[in-house]
C-alpha positions as CSV (number, residue, x, y, z in Angstrom):
1,M,-109.9,124.8,-118.5
2,G,-106.8,123.8,-116.6
3,A,-103.1,123.0,-116.9
4,C,-101.9,119.7,-118.3
5,H,-99.8,117.9,-115.7
6,S,-98.0,115.8,-118.3
7,C,-96.3,118.9,-119.8
8,P,-94.2,121.7,-118.3
9,I,-96.5,124.3,-119.7
10,C,-100.1,124.3,-120.9
11,L,-101.2,127.2,-123.0
12,V,-105.0,127.6,-123.1
13,L,-106.5,130.1,-125.6
14,D,-110.0,131.2,-124.5
15,Y,-111.3,131.8,-128.1
16,N,-111.6,129.5,-131.1
17,W,-108.4,129.7,-133.2
18,V,-105.4,132.0,-132.5
19,E,-102.6,131.9,-135.0
20,K,-100.4,134.7,-133.6
21,V,-98.1,133.3,-131.0
22,N,-95.0,135.3,-132.0
23,W,-94.7,136.7,-128.5
24,I,-93.5,133.2,-127.3
25,E,-89.7,133.0,-126.7
26,K,-87.6,131.9,-129.6
27,G,-86.6,128.3,-129.5
28,L,-89.8,127.0,-127.9
29,S,-91.4,124.0,-129.7
30,T,-95.2,124.1,-130.0
31,F,-98.0,122.0,-131.2
32,K,-101.7,122.6,-131.3
33,E,-104.5,120.5,-130.2
34,R,-108.2,121.3,-130.8
35,V,-110.2,120.9,-127.6
36,G,-113.9,121.8,-128.0
37,H,-113.9,125.5,-128.7
38,S,-110.4,126.1,-127.3
39,M,-106.9,125.8,-128.6
40,V,-104.3,124.2,-126.4
41,L,-100.6,124.7,-127.2
42,R,-98.2,122.6,-125.2
43,L,-94.8,124.2,-124.8
44,Q,-91.4,122.7,-123.9
45,P,-88.8,124.6,-121.9
46,P,-87.0,127.1,-121.5
47,L,-90.1,128.6,-119.9
48,K,-90.5,127.6,-116.3
49,G,-93.6,125.7,-115.4
50,P,-96.2,124.6,-114.8
51,T,-97.8,127.9,-115.8
52,L,-101.3,128.5,-117.2
53,I,-101.1,131.0,-120.0
54,F,-104.3,132.5,-121.4
55,F,-105.5,135.3,-123.7
56,N,-108.0,138.0,-122.6
57,A,-110.7,139.5,-124.7
58,E,-108.3,141.8,-126.4
59,G,-106.0,139.0,-127.4
60,L,-103.3,139.9,-124.9
61,P,-101.5,137.1,-123.1
62,G,-101.4,136.7,-119.3
63,T,-100.3,134.1,-116.8
64,M,-101.9,132.3,-113.9
65,S,-100.4,129.6,-111.6
66,P,-102.5,126.4,-111.5
67,R,-103.5,124.7,-108.3
68,R,-100.6,122.7,-106.9
69,R,-100.9,119.1,-107.9
70,S,-101.4,116.2,-105.5
71,V,-98.6,113.8,-104.8
72,F,-101.0,111.1,-105.9
73,K,-101.2,110.0,-109.5
74,D,-103.9,107.4,-109.0
75,L,-105.3,106.8,-105.5
76,T,-107.3,103.8,-106.6
77,K,-104.0,101.8,-106.8
78,L,-103.8,102.1,-102.9
79,D,-107.4,100.9,-102.4
80,F,-107.8,97.6,-100.5
81,N,-110.0,96.3,-103.3
82,Y,-107.3,97.0,-106.0
83,I,-105.8,93.8,-107.4
84,P,-102.5,94.1,-109.1
85,E,-101.8,92.2,-112.3
86,K,-99.0,90.4,-110.4
87,L,-98.8,89.7,-106.6
88,V,-95.2,90.2,-105.7
89,H,-93.6,87.3,-103.6
90,R,-96.7,85.1,-104.0
91,E,-95.7,83.2,-107.0
92,R,-95.4,79.9,-105.1
93,Q,-99.0,80.2,-103.8
94,L,-100.3,81.0,-107.2
95,Q,-98.5,77.9,-108.7
96,R,-99.9,75.7,-105.9
97,L,-103.5,76.9,-106.7
98,D,-103.0,76.3,-110.4
99,T,-101.9,72.7,-109.6
100,L,-104.7,72.0,-107.3
101,F,-107.5,73.4,-109.6
102,N,-106.1,71.9,-112.8
103,Q,-108.4,68.9,-112.4
104,V,-111.4,71.2,-112.7
105,I,-110.4,71.8,-116.4
106,T,-108.8,68.5,-117.3
107,D,-111.1,66.0,-115.6
108,Q,-114.2,68.2,-114.8
109,L,-113.7,67.4,-111.1
110,S,-114.3,69.7,-108.2
111,Q,-111.7,70.9,-105.7
112,N,-111.8,72.2,-102.1
113,V,-108.9,74.3,-100.8
114,L,-108.1,76.3,-97.7
115,L,-106.0,79.5,-97.8
116,T,-104.7,80.5,-94.4
117,G,-102.5,83.3,-93.0
118,S,-102.5,86.4,-90.9
119,V,-103.9,89.8,-92.0
120,G,-102.3,91.5,-94.9
121,T,-100.5,88.5,-96.3
122,G,-102.3,88.5,-99.7
123,K,-105.0,85.7,-99.2
124,T,-108.0,87.7,-100.5
125,A,-106.1,89.4,-103.3
126,M,-104.7,86.0,-104.4
127,S,-108.1,84.4,-104.4
128,K,-109.5,87.1,-106.7
129,L,-106.4,87.2,-109.0
130,F,-106.3,83.4,-109.3
131,C,-110.1,83.0,-110.0
132,T,-109.9,85.7,-112.7
133,Q,-106.9,84.1,-114.4
134,F,-108.3,80.6,-114.0
135,Q,-111.6,81.6,-115.6
136,A,-109.6,82.9,-118.6
137,R,-107.5,79.8,-118.7
138,A,-110.6,77.5,-118.7
139,K,-112.2,79.6,-121.5
140,S,-109.1,79.1,-123.7
141,S,-109.6,75.3,-123.1
142,G,-113.2,75.4,-124.2
143,K,-114.5,75.1,-120.6
144,R,-116.7,77.5,-118.7
145,V,-115.7,78.4,-115.1
146,E,-117.3,81.2,-113.0
147,Y,-116.7,82.3,-109.5
148,V,-118.5,84.1,-106.7
149,F,-116.8,85.9,-103.8
150,V,-118.5,86.1,-100.4
151,N,-117.3,88.0,-97.4
152,C,-118.5,86.1,-94.4
153,R,-117.8,88.9,-92.0
154,Q,-120.5,90.9,-93.9
155,R,-122.7,87.8,-94.5
156,N,-122.3,85.6,-91.4
157,T,-125.5,83.5,-91.7
158,E,-126.1,80.5,-94.0
159,A,-129.1,82.2,-95.6
160,S,-127.2,85.4,-96.5
161,V,-124.3,83.4,-97.9
162,M,-126.6,81.2,-99.9
163,L,-128.5,84.2,-101.2
164,K,-125.2,85.9,-102.4
165,V,-124.3,82.7,-104.3
166,V,-127.7,82.5,-106.0
167,N,-127.6,86.2,-106.8
168,H,-124.6,85.4,-109.1
169,F,-127.0,83.9,-111.6
170,Q,-130.2,85.7,-110.5
171,P,-129.3,89.3,-109.3
172,R,-133.0,90.0,-108.6
173,F,-133.7,86.9,-106.6
174,P,-135.9,87.7,-103.6
175,D,-134.0,88.0,-100.3
176,R,-136.7,86.1,-98.3
177,G,-139.3,83.4,-98.8
178,F,-136.9,80.5,-99.8
179,S,-135.2,78.0,-97.5
180,I,-131.6,77.1,-97.9
181,T,-132.5,73.7,-99.4
182,E,-134.7,75.4,-102.0
183,M,-132.0,77.9,-102.9
184,Q,-129.5,75.0,-103.3
185,E,-131.9,73.4,-105.8
186,I,-132.3,76.7,-107.7
187,L,-128.5,77.0,-107.8
188,R,-128.2,73.5,-109.1
189,K,-130.6,74.3,-112.0
190,D,-128.8,77.6,-112.8
191,I,-125.4,75.9,-112.9
192,K,-126.8,73.2,-115.2
193,K,-128.6,75.8,-117.4
194,N,-125.4,77.8,-117.8
195,A,-123.2,74.7,-118.3
196,T,-120.6,76.1,-116.0
197,H,-118.4,75.1,-113.0
198,L,-118.7,77.5,-110.1
199,I,-115.9,78.3,-107.6
200,I,-117.4,79.6,-104.4
201,V,-114.9,81.7,-102.4
202,L,-115.8,82.2,-98.7
203,D,-113.5,84.9,-97.2
204,E,-113.2,84.9,-93.4
205,A,-114.9,81.5,-93.4
206,D,-114.1,81.0,-89.7
207,I,-116.6,83.7,-88.8
208,L,-119.4,81.8,-90.6
209,L,-118.3,78.5,-89.0
210,K,-118.3,79.9,-85.5
211,K,-121.7,81.5,-85.9
212,A,-123.6,79.1,-88.1
213,G,-121.7,75.8,-88.0
214,S,-120.5,73.6,-90.8
215,D,-123.8,72.6,-92.5
216,L,-123.6,75.0,-95.5
217,I,-120.0,74.2,-96.3
218,Y,-120.7,70.5,-96.0
219,G,-123.6,70.9,-98.4
220,F,-121.4,72.7,-100.9
221,S,-118.6,70.1,-100.7
222,R,-121.2,67.3,-101.3
223,F,-123.2,69.2,-103.9
224,D,-122.9,66.6,-106.6
225,E,-123.1,63.5,-104.4
226,E,-126.2,62.2,-106.0
227,S,-125.1,63.0,-109.6
228,P,-123.9,60.2,-111.9
229,A,-120.2,59.4,-111.4
230,E,-119.4,60.4,-115.0
231,A,-121.2,63.7,-114.7
232,P,-119.1,66.9,-114.6
233,R,-118.8,68.3,-111.0
234,S,-120.6,71.6,-110.4
235,I,-118.9,73.4,-107.4
236,S,-115.5,73.9,-106.0
237,L,-114.8,75.6,-102.7
238,M,-112.1,78.0,-101.6
239,L,-112.1,78.9,-98.0
240,I,-110.0,81.8,-96.6
241,S,-109.2,82.2,-92.9
242,Q,-106.6,83.6,-90.6
243,E,-106.6,80.3,-88.7
244,N,-106.6,76.7,-89.6
245,I,-110.3,76.0,-89.8
246,F,-109.9,72.2,-89.9
247,E,-110.0,72.5,-86.2
248,I,-113.4,74.2,-86.4
249,L,-115.1,72.1,-89.1
250,D,-117.0,69.0,-88.0
251,A,-115.6,65.6,-88.8
252,A,-118.0,65.1,-91.8
253,S,-116.9,68.3,-93.4
254,V,-113.2,67.7,-92.7
255,S,-113.5,64.4,-94.6
256,T,-114.4,66.3,-97.8
257,F,-111.2,68.3,-97.6
258,K,-107.7,66.9,-98.1
259,R,-105.5,68.3,-95.4
260,S,-102.8,68.7,-98.0
261,N,-105.0,71.2,-99.8
262,L,-103.8,73.9,-97.5
263,V,-102.1,76.9,-99.0
264,K,-100.2,78.9,-96.4
265,F,-99.5,82.6,-96.6
266,E,-96.6,83.6,-94.3
267,G,-96.1,87.2,-93.2
268,Y,-93.9,89.3,-95.5
269,D,-90.4,90.3,-94.4
270,A,-89.0,93.8,-94.8
271,D,-87.4,93.1,-98.1
272,E,-90.6,91.6,-99.6
273,L,-92.6,94.5,-98.3
274,F,-90.1,96.9,-99.9
275,D,-90.7,95.3,-103.3
276,I,-94.5,95.4,-102.8
277,L,-94.6,99.1,-101.7
278,E,-92.1,100.1,-104.4
279,A,-94.5,98.7,-107.1
280,R,-97.4,100.5,-105.5
281,V,-95.5,103.8,-105.4
282,G,-94.9,103.5,-109.1
283,L,-98.6,103.0,-109.8
284,A,-100.1,105.5,-107.3
285,F,-97.7,108.4,-107.0
286,H,-96.1,111.0,-109.3
287,N,-92.4,110.6,-110.0
288,D,-90.0,111.9,-107.4
289,T,-92.6,112.2,-104.7
290,V,-91.6,109.2,-102.6
291,D,-88.0,108.6,-101.9
292,I,-86.6,105.1,-101.8
293,E,-85.6,105.6,-98.1
294,L,-89.2,106.2,-97.2
295,I,-90.2,102.9,-98.8
296,A,-87.6,101.2,-96.7
297,L,-88.9,103.0,-93.5
298,I,-92.5,101.9,-94.2
299,S,-91.4,98.4,-95.0
300,D,-89.6,98.2,-91.6
301,I,-92.6,99.4,-89.7
302,A,-95.0,97.0,-91.5
303,S,-92.6,94.0,-91.2
304,E,-93.3,93.9,-87.5
305,N,-96.5,91.9,-88.4
306,G,-95.6,91.1,-92.0
307,D,-98.7,93.1,-93.1
308,A,-98.6,94.5,-96.6
309,R,-102.1,96.0,-96.1
310,Y,-100.8,98.1,-93.2
311,G,-97.8,99.2,-95.2
312,I,-100.0,100.4,-98.1
313,E,-102.2,102.2,-95.5
314,L,-99.2,104.1,-94.1
315,L,-98.1,105.0,-97.6
316,E,-101.5,106.5,-98.3
317,M,-101.8,108.3,-95.0
318,A,-98.4,109.9,-95.5
319,G,-99.4,111.0,-98.9
320,H,-102.5,112.7,-97.6
321,L,-100.4,114.5,-95.0
322,A,-98.1,115.7,-97.7
323,D,-101.1,117.1,-99.6
324,E,-102.5,118.7,-96.5
325,N,-99.2,120.5,-95.9
326,K,-98.9,121.5,-99.6
327,S,-95.7,119.6,-99.9
328,E,-94.3,118.5,-103.2
329,A,-93.2,115.1,-101.9
330,L,-93.6,112.8,-98.9
331,N,-91.0,112.9,-96.1
332,A,-90.1,110.7,-93.1
333,E,-92.0,113.0,-90.7
334,Y,-95.2,112.3,-92.6
335,V,-94.6,108.6,-92.3
336,R,-93.9,108.8,-88.6
337,A,-97.0,110.9,-88.1
338,A,-99.1,108.3,-90.0
339,K,-97.7,105.6,-87.8
340,A,-98.5,107.6,-84.7
341,E,-102.1,108.0,-85.8
342,T,-102.6,104.2,-86.1
343,F,-100.6,102.9,-83.2
344,S,-98.0,104.8,-81.2
345,T,-95.4,103.0,-79.0
346,V,-93.7,106.2,-77.8
347,T,-95.3,107.8,-74.7
348,K,-94.4,110.8,-72.6
349,S,-94.1,108.6,-69.5
350,Q,-91.5,106.5,-71.2
351,L,-89.5,109.6,-72.1
352,A,-89.8,111.1,-68.7
353,E,-88.3,108.0,-67.1
354,L,-85.1,108.3,-69.1
355,D,-81.9,109.7,-67.6
356,L,-80.4,112.9,-69.0
357,Q,-77.8,111.2,-71.2
358,R,-80.5,109.0,-73.0
359,K,-82.6,112.1,-73.5
360,L,-79.7,113.9,-75.1
361,F,-79.1,110.9,-77.2
362,L,-82.7,111.0,-78.5
363,I,-82.5,114.8,-79.1
364,A,-79.5,114.1,-81.3
365,T,-81.3,111.3,-83.1
366,A,-84.3,113.6,-83.7
367,R,-82.1,116.3,-85.2
368,A,-80.4,113.8,-87.4
369,L,-83.8,112.5,-88.7
370,K,-85.7,115.7,-89.3
371,K,-85.2,115.5,-93.1
372,K,-84.6,111.9,-93.7
373,A,-85.8,108.4,-92.9
374,Y,-82.6,106.9,-91.5
375,A,-79.3,108.2,-90.1
376,G,-76.0,106.3,-89.7
377,T,-74.7,105.8,-86.2
378,G,-71.7,107.9,-86.9
379,D,-73.8,110.9,-87.9
380,V,-75.9,110.5,-84.7
381,E,-72.8,110.2,-82.5
382,K,-71.4,113.5,-83.9
383,I,-74.7,115.3,-83.2
384,Y,-74.9,113.7,-79.8
385,A,-71.5,115.3,-78.9
386,V,-72.7,118.7,-80.0
387,V,-76.0,118.3,-78.0
388,C,-74.0,117.3,-74.8
389,E,-71.8,120.4,-75.2
390,E,-75.0,122.6,-75.4
391,Y,-76.1,121.3,-72.0
392,N,-72.6,121.3,-70.5
393,E,-72.6,117.6,-70.3
394,S,-69.7,115.3,-71.1
395,A,-70.5,113.0,-74.1
396,R,-70.1,109.3,-73.2
397,G,-67.7,107.1,-75.0
398,H,-68.4,105.0,-78.1
399,T,-69.0,101.8,-76.0
400,Q,-71.6,103.6,-73.9
401,F,-73.1,105.2,-77.0
402,W,-73.8,101.7,-78.4
403,K,-75.4,100.6,-75.1
404,Y,-77.8,103.5,-75.5
405,I,-78.7,102.4,-79.0
406,K,-79.3,98.8,-77.8
407,D,-81.3,99.9,-74.8
408,L,-83.5,102.4,-76.6
409,D,-84.1,100.0,-79.5
410,A,-85.2,97.2,-77.1
411,N,-87.7,99.7,-75.5
412,G,-89.1,100.7,-78.8
413,L,-88.0,104.3,-78.7
414,I,-85.8,104.0,-81.7
415,S,-85.4,101.3,-84.3
416,T,-82.2,100.0,-85.9
417,R,-81.5,98.0,-89.0
418,K,-78.6,97.0,-91.2
419,S,-78.5,98.8,-94.5
420,G,-80.1,96.8,-97.3
421,K,-82.2,97.5,-100.3
422,G,-82.0,101.2,-101.3
423,F,-78.7,101.8,-99.4
424,V,-75.1,101.9,-100.5
425,G,-72.7,99.8,-98.4
426,T,-73.3,98.0,-95.1
427,T,-73.8,100.0,-91.9
428,T,-76.2,100.3,-88.9
429,L,-79.0,102.7,-89.5
430,I,-81.2,104.4,-86.8
431,S,-84.8,105.6,-87.3
432,L,-87.7,106.6,-85.2
433,P,-90.6,104.2,-85.2
434,D,-93.7,106.3,-85.0
435,I,-93.2,109.8,-83.8
436,P,-92.1,112.8,-85.9
437,A,-88.6,113.8,-85.1
438,S,-89.6,117.5,-84.6
439,E,-92.3,116.4,-82.1
440,L,-89.8,114.2,-80.2
441,E,-87.2,116.9,-79.9
442,K,-89.9,119.4,-78.7
443,M,-91.1,117.0,-76.0
444,L,-87.6,116.2,-74.8
445,L,-86.5,119.8,-74.7
446,K,-89.5,120.7,-72.6
447,M,-88.7,117.9,-70.1
448,I,-85.1,119.0,-69.8
449,E,-86.0,122.6,-69.2
């Protein structure tokens, strides 16, 4: 038995039915729910919670604090394999695929398309979301469309790719003993038997091409070449790659693709990443555990490469650090520590080379950022003046202060941004890229001493 996180208090009675609850404070609303051989009474405030209340063998009430809840509500929503119902800021690419593949339904033709873009730009997620939606759309039109997804990093030979495709219809098909040509004929019969059109998605197709050449892709693209012209086409191809594989395909294979059938996925900017991460926070975390400033901080970090996957990874890592430290919510220090675990740009040698004034500036920045993701330049300048006084140094003027900001930003020791989503007004904000503020202050104080 345990406490119910959805209610402030969960009352668990460890014997069948208990009617006497007159010890409960007046004014509490209760309702009963039969759960197996127990009675659960959920109570609303004024009692403070969450508290587990139970009865002992003599029927006397007692209390026990439940295990602290995780900041996570549903970790699966941060998994790389999770596909949201809507891909934020990828509406244009989805519409483009709908247009290109429309002929599969309307004219029973095939289509060959290339999706290209860097890591974390939504190519794989889009292919899966589109195929799922397109399958449903075809069904509503009285047509049957199926799809098979192949990761060519895991299956980088023609035989292993072909086997995965055949396994779509025959899961127990033997993994050896058949040539590629024989498997193609078996696939042809399965498609005809099931009266379906098959979309074959080859993710990271460039790896297959570099290792095995273009023969298999050429074979898929010309799969119906010997069929009657009026016969429905059997296979469409969707190739996914970080690079433009038209430069890798041989001339014969390129001729089966239209160069205009290229769907590009550009890297996300900070505002787009903010929207993506905000949506994931709502799905994966309990309310009030991730502040809007933290979403902006992670968005800034991930926008360096436009990588939503990296942003989601940082969000998950920061959540685990919050749980490990028994915190009720994430904070900027956890985000910076998560960034430092993956890739740190701040080194001791960089800090050691700084003059005293720049070190004092960074100490002030660290103090300003211990409990938040961003600090305004005005706040940092005030703390800088105090730090200088502590070390009997004269604080430099406003113009020199701004030179420190520009210099340290250019060297990756701090990051700056104009206030945008999640902030009131327009000002310049300072943050630390990938080192916890407390750790930075500790390192600098040791160097100065």
